[in-house]
PDB file with one MODEL, atoms N, CA, C and O in Angstrom:
MODEL        1
ATOM      1  N   MET A   1       5.759 -12.457  37.145  1.00  0.00           N
ATOM      2  CA  MET A   1       6.515 -13.554  36.547  1.00  0.00           C
ATOM      3  C   MET A   1       6.733 -14.701  37.374  1.00  0.00           C
ATOM      4  O   MET A   1       6.606 -14.415  38.565  1.00  0.00           O
ATOM      5  N   ASP A   2       7.024 -15.925  37.154  1.00  0.00           N
ATOM      6  CA  ASP A   2       7.103 -16.902  37.553  1.00  0.00           C
ATOM      7  C   ASP A   2       8.562 -17.865  38.073  1.00  0.00           C
ATOM      8  O   ASP A   2       9.579 -17.825  37.380  1.00  0.00           O
ATOM      9  N   ASN A   3       8.521 -18.429  38.937  1.00  0.00           N
ATOM     10  CA  ASN A   3      10.370 -18.819  39.859  1.00  0.00           C
ATOM     11  C   ASN A   3      11.245 -19.298  38.562  1.00  0.00           C
ATOM     12  O   ASN A   3      12.364 -19.689  38.893  1.00  0.00           O
ATOM     13  N   PHE A   4      10.917 -19.365  36.834  1.00  0.00           N
ATOM     14  CA  PHE A   4      11.858 -19.458  36.080  1.00  0.00           C
ATOM     15  C   PHE A   4      12.274 -18.405  35.461  1.00  0.00           C
ATOM     16  O   PHE A   4      13.285 -18.565  34.778  1.00  0.00           O
ATOM     17  N   GLY A   5      11.702 -17.145  35.493  1.00  0.00           N
ATOM     18  CA  GLY A   5      11.103 -15.982  35.021  1.00  0.00           C
ATOM     19  C   GLY A   5      11.160 -15.927  34.283  1.00  0.00           C
ATOM     20  O   GLY A   5      12.054 -15.479  33.566  1.00  0.00           O
ATOM     21  N   PHE A   6       9.755 -16.575  33.972  1.00  0.00           N
ATOM     22  CA  PHE A   6       8.867 -16.247  32.546  1.00  0.00           C
ATOM     23  C   PHE A   6       6.959 -15.862  32.403  1.00  0.00           C
ATOM     24  O   PHE A   6       6.114 -16.747  32.541  1.00  0.00           O
ATOM     25  N   LEU A   7       6.819 -15.265  32.284  1.00  0.00           N
ATOM     26  CA  LEU A   7       5.949 -13.791  31.908  1.00  0.00           C
ATOM     27  C   LEU A   7       4.737 -14.999  31.079  1.00  0.00           C
ATOM     28  O   LEU A   7       5.106 -16.034  30.524  1.00  0.00           O
ATOM     29  N   LYS A   8       3.110 -14.479  31.198  1.00  0.00           N
ATOM     30  CA  LYS A   8       2.797 -15.157  30.769  1.00  0.00           C
ATOM     31  C   LYS A   8       1.955 -13.811  29.606  1.00  0.00           C
ATOM     32  O   LYS A   8       1.529 -12.768  30.103  1.00  0.00           O
ATOM     33  N   VAL A   9       1.846 -14.094  28.085  1.00  0.00           N
ATOM     34  CA  VAL A   9       1.763 -12.683  27.508  1.00  0.00           C
ATOM     35  C   VAL A   9       0.750 -13.590  26.695  1.00  0.00           C
ATOM     36  O   VAL A   9       0.717 -14.727  26.226  1.00  0.00           O
ATOM     37  N   ALA A  10      -0.269 -12.181  26.807  1.00  0.00           N
ATOM     38  CA  ALA A  10      -1.592 -12.545  25.476  1.00  0.00           C
ATOM     39  C   ALA A  10      -2.302 -11.739  24.651  1.00  0.00           C
ATOM     40  O   ALA A  10      -2.545 -10.660  25.192  1.00  0.00           O
ATOM     41  N   ALA A  11      -2.796 -11.858  23.383  1.00  0.00           N
ATOM     42  CA  ALA A  11      -3.290 -10.628  22.653  1.00  0.00           C
ATOM     43  C   ALA A  11      -4.340 -10.729  22.581  1.00  0.00           C
ATOM     44  O   ALA A  11      -4.754 -11.888  22.581  1.00  0.00           O
ATOM     45  N   ALA A  12      -5.184  -9.800  22.499  1.00  0.00           N
ATOM     46  CA  ALA A  12      -7.159  -9.602  22.980  1.00  0.00           C
ATOM     47  C   ALA A  12      -7.485  -9.170  21.199  1.00  0.00           C
ATOM     48  O   ALA A  12      -6.573  -8.984  20.394  1.00  0.00           O
ATOM     49  N   VAL A  13      -8.281  -9.118  21.013  1.00  0.00           N
ATOM     50  CA  VAL A  13      -8.984  -8.201  19.857  1.00  0.00           C
ATOM     51  C   VAL A  13     -10.239  -8.351  20.273  1.00  0.00           C
ATOM     52  O   VAL A  13     -10.995  -9.321  20.220  1.00  0.00           O
ATOM     53  N   PRO A  14     -10.369  -7.298  20.684  1.00  0.00           N
ATOM     54  CA  PRO A  14     -12.414  -6.755  21.215  1.00  0.00           C
ATOM     55  C   PRO A  14     -12.745  -6.517  19.857  1.00  0.00           C
ATOM     56  O   PRO A  14     -12.260  -6.131  18.794  1.00  0.00           O
ATOM     57  N   HIS A  15     -14.344  -7.135  20.652  1.00  0.00           N
ATOM     58  CA  HIS A  15     -15.388  -6.612  19.475  1.00  0.00           C
ATOM     59  C   HIS A  15     -15.235  -4.335  19.563  1.00  0.00           C
ATOM     60  O   HIS A  15     -15.056  -3.648  20.569  1.00  0.00           O
ATOM     61  N   VAL A  16     -15.338  -4.051  18.661  1.00  0.00           N
ATOM     62  CA  VAL A  16     -15.437  -2.925  18.449  1.00  0.00           C
ATOM     63  C   VAL A  16     -16.246  -2.137  17.600  1.00  0.00           C
ATOM     64  O   VAL A  16     -16.543  -2.655  16.523  1.00  0.00           O
ATOM     65  N   ARG A  17     -16.743  -0.806  17.880  1.00  0.00           N
ATOM     66  CA  ARG A  17     -17.993  -0.339  17.463  1.00  0.00           C
ATOM     67  C   ARG A  17     -17.069   1.809  17.059  1.00  0.00           C
ATOM     68  O   ARG A  17     -17.001   2.856  17.703  1.00  0.00           O
ATOM     69  N   VAL A  18     -16.720   1.448  16.017  1.00  0.00           N
ATOM     70  CA  VAL A  18     -16.268   2.771  15.150  1.00  0.00           C
ATOM     71  C   VAL A  18     -16.508   3.782  15.652  1.00  0.00           C
ATOM     72  O   VAL A  18     -17.642   4.241  15.509  1.00  0.00           O
ATOM     73  N   GLY A  19     -15.352   4.621  16.560  1.00  0.00           N
ATOM     74  CA  GLY A  19     -16.177   6.216  16.808  1.00  0.00           C
ATOM     75  C   GLY A  19     -16.670   6.146  18.732  1.00  0.00           C
ATOM     76  O   GLY A  19     -16.710   7.183  19.394  1.00  0.00           O
ATOM     77  N   ASP A  20     -16.966   4.875  19.292  1.00  0.00           N
ATOM     78  CA  ASP A  20     -17.741   4.487  20.542  1.00  0.00           C
ATOM     79  C   ASP A  20     -16.605   4.156  21.119  1.00  0.00           C
ATOM     80  O   ASP A  20     -15.686   3.602  20.516  1.00  0.00           O
ATOM     81  N   CYS A  21     -16.589   4.401  22.060  1.00  0.00           N
ATOM     82  CA  CYS A  21     -14.431   4.530  22.999  1.00  0.00           C
ATOM     83  C   CYS A  21     -15.091   4.873  24.338  1.00  0.00           C
ATOM     84  O   CYS A  21     -14.505   5.396  25.285  1.00  0.00           O
ATOM     85  N   ASP A  22     -16.745   4.413  24.293  1.00  0.00           N
ATOM     86  CA  ASP A  22     -16.535   4.603  26.212  1.00  0.00           C
ATOM     87  C   ASP A  22     -17.228   2.673  26.021  1.00  0.00           C
ATOM     88  O   ASP A  22     -17.192   1.832  26.919  1.00  0.00           O
ATOM     89  N   PHE A  23     -17.697   2.500  24.819  1.00  0.00           N
ATOM     90  CA  PHE A  23     -18.268   0.610  24.458  1.00  0.00           C
ATOM     91  C   PHE A  23     -16.954  -0.085  24.399  1.00  0.00           C
ATOM     92  O   PHE A  23     -16.713  -1.170  24.927  1.00  0.00           O
ATOM     93  N   ASN A  24     -15.955   0.791  23.564  1.00  0.00           N
ATOM     94  CA  ASN A  24     -15.093   0.083  23.606  1.00  0.00           C
ATOM     95  C   ASN A  24     -13.350  -0.124  24.972  1.00  0.00           C
ATOM     96  O   ASN A  24     -12.427  -0.938  24.978  1.00  0.00           O
ATOM     97  N   ALA A  25     -13.589   0.727  25.624  1.00  0.00           N
ATOM     98  CA  ALA A  25     -13.487   1.150  26.465  1.00  0.00           C
ATOM     99  C   ALA A  25     -13.363   0.200  27.766  1.00  0.00           C
ATOM    100  O   ALA A  25     -12.553  -0.053  28.658  1.00  0.00           O
ATOM    101  N   GLU A  26     -14.958  -0.262  27.234  1.00  0.00           N
ATOM    102  CA  GLU A  26     -15.204  -1.213  28.414  1.00  0.00           C
ATOM    103  C   GLU A  26     -14.957  -2.943  28.023  1.00  0.00           C
ATOM    104  O   GLU A  26     -15.159  -3.919  28.746  1.00  0.00           O
ATOM    105  N   ARG A  27     -14.565  -2.897  26.932  1.00  0.00           N
ATOM    106  CA  ARG A  27     -14.505  -4.296  26.216  1.00  0.00           C
ATOM    107  C   ARG A  27     -13.095  -4.350  26.602  1.00  0.00           C
ATOM    108  O   ARG A  27     -12.514  -5.249  27.211  1.00  0.00           O
ATOM    109  N   ILE A  28     -12.493  -2.898  26.009  1.00  0.00           N
ATOM    110  CA  ILE A  28     -11.084  -3.285  26.657  1.00  0.00           C
ATOM    111  C   ILE A  28     -10.196  -3.887  28.142  1.00  0.00           C
ATOM    112  O   ILE A  28      -9.173  -4.472  28.500  1.00  0.00           O
ATOM    113  N   VAL A  29     -11.822  -3.052  28.786  1.00  0.00           N
ATOM    114  CA  VAL A  29     -11.235  -3.834  30.406  1.00  0.00           C
ATOM    115  C   VAL A  29     -11.105  -4.735  30.784  1.00  0.00           C
ATOM    116  O   VAL A  29     -10.126  -5.224  31.350  1.00  0.00           O
ATOM    117  N   ALA A  30     -12.531  -5.335  30.436  1.00  0.00           N
ATOM    118  CA  ALA A  30     -13.508  -6.480  30.382  1.00  0.00           C
ATOM    119  C   ALA A  30     -12.625  -7.302  30.766  1.00  0.00           C
ATOM    120  O   ALA A  30     -12.301  -7.671  31.895  1.00  0.00           O
ATOM    121  N   MET A  31     -11.821  -7.883  28.558  1.00  0.00           N
ATOM    122  CA  MET A  31     -10.412  -8.699  28.764  1.00  0.00           C
ATOM    123  C   MET A  31      -9.120  -8.645  29.162  1.00  0.00           C
ATOM    124  O   MET A  31      -8.370  -9.620  29.116  1.00  0.00           O
ATOM    125  N   ALA A  32      -8.799  -7.543  29.562  1.00  0.00           N
ATOM    126  CA  ALA A  32      -8.062  -7.694  30.350  1.00  0.00           C
ATOM    127  C   ALA A  32      -8.137  -7.678  31.545  1.00  0.00           C
ATOM    128  O   ALA A  32      -7.016  -7.793  32.039  1.00  0.00           O
ATOM    129  N   GLU A  33      -9.454  -7.529  32.770  1.00  0.00           N
ATOM    130  CA  GLU A  33      -9.707  -8.891  33.542  1.00  0.00           C
ATOM    131  C   GLU A  33      -9.596 -10.428  33.768  1.00  0.00           C
ATOM    132  O   GLU A  33      -9.032 -11.172  34.570  1.00  0.00           O
ATOM    133  N   GLN A  34     -10.255 -10.526  32.879  1.00  0.00           N
ATOM    134  CA  GLN A  34     -10.449 -11.781  32.521  1.00  0.00           C
ATOM    135  C   GLN A  34      -9.036 -12.095  32.211  1.00  0.00           C
ATOM    136  O   GLN A  34      -8.835 -12.557  33.334  1.00  0.00           O
ATOM    137  N   ALA A  35      -7.353 -12.295  31.355  1.00  0.00           N
ATOM    138  CA  ALA A  35      -6.644 -12.168  31.145  1.00  0.00           C
ATOM    139  C   ALA A  35      -5.677 -12.282  32.316  1.00  0.00           C
ATOM    140  O   ALA A  35      -4.680 -13.002  32.274  1.00  0.00           O
ATOM    141  N   ALA A  36      -6.087 -11.396  33.556  1.00  0.00           N
ATOM    142  CA  ALA A  36      -5.165 -11.377  35.486  1.00  0.00           C
ATOM    143  C   ALA A  36      -5.920 -12.118  36.005  1.00  0.00           C
ATOM    144  O   ALA A  36      -5.668 -12.614  37.103  1.00  0.00           O
ATOM    145  N   GLN A  37      -7.300 -12.429  35.171  1.00  0.00           N
ATOM    146  CA  GLN A  37      -7.619 -14.003  36.382  1.00  0.00           C
ATOM    147  C   GLN A  37      -6.745 -15.172  35.852  1.00  0.00           C
ATOM    148  O   GLN A  37      -6.238 -16.067  36.527  1.00  0.00           O
ATOM    149  N   ARG A  38      -6.649 -14.940  34.149  1.00  0.00           N
ATOM    150  CA  ARG A  38      -5.806 -16.879  34.241  1.00  0.00           C
ATOM    151  C   ARG A  38      -4.474 -16.204  33.761  1.00  0.00           C
ATOM    152  O   ARG A  38      -4.152 -16.288  32.576  1.00  0.00           O
ATOM    153  N   GLY A  39      -3.272 -15.168  35.169  1.00  0.00           N
ATOM    154  CA  GLY A  39      -2.764 -14.983  35.368  1.00  0.00           C
ATOM    155  C   GLY A  39      -1.469 -14.972  34.083  1.00  0.00           C
ATOM    156  O   GLY A  39      -0.531 -15.746  33.892  1.00  0.00           O
ATOM    157  N   VAL A  40      -2.060 -13.347  33.123  1.00  0.00           N
ATOM    158  CA  VAL A  40      -1.905 -13.219  32.217  1.00  0.00           C
ATOM    159  C   VAL A  40      -1.065 -11.602  32.717  1.00  0.00           C
ATOM    160  O   VAL A  40      -1.712 -10.642  33.135  1.00  0.00           O
ATOM    161  N   GLU A  41       0.748 -11.598  32.527  1.00  0.00           N
ATOM    162  CA  GLU A  41       0.900 -10.497  33.132  1.00  0.00           C
ATOM    163  C   GLU A  41       0.912  -9.527  31.827  1.00  0.00           C
ATOM    164  O   GLU A  41       0.712  -8.437  32.364  1.00  0.00           O
ATOM    165  N   ILE A  42       1.014  -9.296  30.581  1.00  0.00           N
ATOM    166  CA  ILE A  42       1.097  -8.277  29.124  1.00  0.00           C
ATOM    167  C   ILE A  42       0.143  -9.069  28.706  1.00  0.00           C
ATOM    168  O   ILE A  42      -0.050 -10.279  28.587  1.00  0.00           O
ATOM    169  N   VAL A  43      -0.324  -8.228  28.542  1.00  0.00           N
ATOM    170  CA  VAL A  43      -2.080  -8.051  27.309  1.00  0.00           C
ATOM    171  C   VAL A  43      -1.215  -6.787  26.323  1.00  0.00           C
ATOM    172  O   VAL A  43      -0.608  -5.788  26.711  1.00  0.00           O
ATOM    173  N   ALA A  44      -1.419  -7.236  25.123  1.00  0.00           N
ATOM    174  CA  ALA A  44      -1.698  -6.934  24.027  1.00  0.00           C
ATOM    175  C   ALA A  44      -2.933  -6.392  23.227  1.00  0.00           C
ATOM    176  O   ALA A  44      -3.805  -7.258  23.291  1.00  0.00           O
ATOM    177  N   PHE A  45      -3.302  -5.468  22.604  1.00  0.00           N
ATOM    178  CA  PHE A  45      -4.700  -5.189  22.264  1.00  0.00           C
ATOM    179  C   PHE A  45      -4.321  -4.459  20.211  1.00  0.00           C
ATOM    180  O   PHE A  45      -3.198  -4.280  19.738  1.00  0.00           O
ATOM    181  N   PRO A  46      -5.272  -4.287  19.698  1.00  0.00           N
ATOM    182  CA  PRO A  46      -4.716  -3.943  18.469  1.00  0.00           C
ATOM    183  C   PRO A  46      -4.769  -2.339  19.069  1.00  0.00           C
ATOM    184  O   PRO A  46      -5.187  -1.810  20.100  1.00  0.00           O
ATOM    185  N   GLU A  47      -3.955  -1.781  17.547  1.00  0.00           N
ATOM    186  CA  GLU A  47      -3.891   0.003  17.533  1.00  0.00           C
ATOM    187  C   GLU A  47      -5.461   0.506  17.353  1.00  0.00           C
ATOM    188  O   GLU A  47      -6.327  -0.169  16.797  1.00  0.00           O
ATOM    189  N   LEU A  48      -5.600   1.422  17.755  1.00  0.00           N
ATOM    190  CA  LEU A  48      -6.659   2.112  17.968  1.00  0.00           C
ATOM    191  C   LEU A  48      -7.146   1.973  18.405  1.00  0.00           C
ATOM    192  O   LEU A  48      -7.803   2.935  18.805  1.00  0.00           O
ATOM    193  N   ALA A  49      -7.534   0.397  18.994  1.00  0.00           N
ATOM    194  CA  ALA A  49      -8.884  -0.423  19.775  1.00  0.00           C
ATOM    195  C   ALA A  49     -10.147   1.193  20.241  1.00  0.00           C
ATOM    196  O   ALA A  49     -11.299   1.547  19.993  1.00  0.00           O
ATOM    197  N   LEU A  50      -9.101   1.620  20.914  1.00  0.00           N
ATOM    198  CA  LEU A  50      -9.672   2.816  21.486  1.00  0.00           C
ATOM    199  C   LEU A  50     -10.685   2.692  20.520  1.00  0.00           C
ATOM    200  O   LEU A  50     -11.634   1.947  20.765  1.00  0.00           O
ATOM    201  N   THR A  51     -10.618   3.417  19.271  1.00  0.00           N
ATOM    202  CA  THR A  51     -11.978   4.316  18.457  1.00  0.00           C
ATOM    203  C   THR A  51     -12.041   3.695  17.937  1.00  0.00           C
ATOM    204  O   THR A  51     -12.560   4.133  16.910  1.00  0.00           O
ATOM    205  N   GLY A  52     -11.765   2.331  17.823  1.00  0.00           N
ATOM    206  CA  GLY A  52     -12.799   1.687  16.986  1.00  0.00           C
ATOM    207  C   GLY A  52     -12.064   1.115  15.253  1.00  0.00           C
ATOM    208  O   GLY A  52     -12.393   0.325  14.368  1.00  0.00           O
ATOM    209  N   TYR A  53     -10.394   2.544  15.645  1.00  0.00           N
ATOM    210  CA  TYR A  53      -9.870   2.163  14.348  1.00  0.00           C
ATOM    211  C   TYR A  53      -9.418   2.958  13.618  1.00  0.00           C
ATOM    212  O   TYR A  53      -8.222   2.963  13.329  1.00  0.00           O
ATOM    213  N   THR A  54     -10.558   4.086  13.006  1.00  0.00           N
ATOM    214  CA  THR A  54     -10.523   5.259  12.643  1.00  0.00           C
ATOM    215  C   THR A  54     -11.775   5.920  12.621  1.00  0.00           C
ATOM    216  O   THR A  54     -12.814   5.338  12.310  1.00  0.00           O
ATOM    217  N   CYS A  55     -11.717   7.099  12.935  1.00  0.00           N
ATOM    218  CA  CYS A  55     -12.990   8.188  13.190  1.00  0.00           C
ATOM    219  C   CYS A  55     -13.588   8.487  10.950  1.00  0.00           C
ATOM    220  O   CYS A  55     -14.691   8.708  10.452  1.00  0.00           O
ATOM    221  N   ALA A  56     -12.077   8.309  10.261  1.00  0.00           N
ATOM    222  CA  ALA A  56     -12.748   7.943   8.818  1.00  0.00           C
ATOM    223  C   ALA A  56     -13.340   7.237   8.636  1.00  0.00           C
ATOM    224  O   ALA A  56     -13.899   7.470   7.564  1.00  0.00           O
ATOM    225  N   ASP A  57     -13.776   6.002   9.217  1.00  0.00           N
ATOM    226  CA  ASP A  57     -14.942   5.403   8.978  1.00  0.00           C
ATOM    227  C   ASP A  57     -15.755   6.248   8.913  1.00  0.00           C
ATOM    228  O   ASP A  57     -15.850   6.672   7.761  1.00  0.00           O
ATOM    229  N   LEU A  58     -16.770   6.974   9.985  1.00  0.00           N
ATOM    230  CA  LEU A  58     -17.441   7.454  10.202  1.00  0.00           C
ATOM    231  C   LEU A  58     -17.734   8.846   9.322  1.00  0.00           C
ATOM    232  O   LEU A  58     -18.678   9.584   9.605  1.00  0.00           O
ATOM    233  N   LEU A  59     -17.025   9.052   8.475  1.00  0.00           N
ATOM    234  CA  LEU A  59     -16.992  10.113   7.546  1.00  0.00           C
ATOM    235  C   LEU A  59     -17.491   9.699   5.975  1.00  0.00           C
ATOM    236  O   LEU A  59     -17.501  10.551   5.086  1.00  0.00           O
TER     237      LEU A  59
ENDMDL
END
């Protein structure tokens, strides 16, 4: 938080692979680290970004 009480907030949309949680986690962590370097304090990711949205796509 800065001296005026403001936070820097970001929305991030990583490139994900359906069902590849390890790959998706790496992308999410990389984007979170990049945001932190830019002074972002809160980063919002899409729902189910870790699983690649839905495992039903695999069936």
